[in-house]
N, C-alpha and C positions, 0 to 999 in steps of 0.2 A: 894884218888885214887879209881878206880872202882874195885869191887870184881871180878877180871878176872877169878879167880879159880871157881867162881860160875856162871858167865855169859859168855857163849861161844860167845854171840852176840856182845861182846865188845872187842876191840883190841886197845892197846896203841901204838901209833907210836913213833919212835925214837925222833921226834921233840917235843913230848909232847902232840900232838893232840890225840883225841879219836875218833875212827871210830866205828860207830854202824851199824851192819849188820841186814837187815830185813829178 
């Protein structure tokens, strides 16, 4: 899993997909 607590640019979707914000 992505280190969400360290990367605000990453978000885990309920379906399991990962969204990356630029």
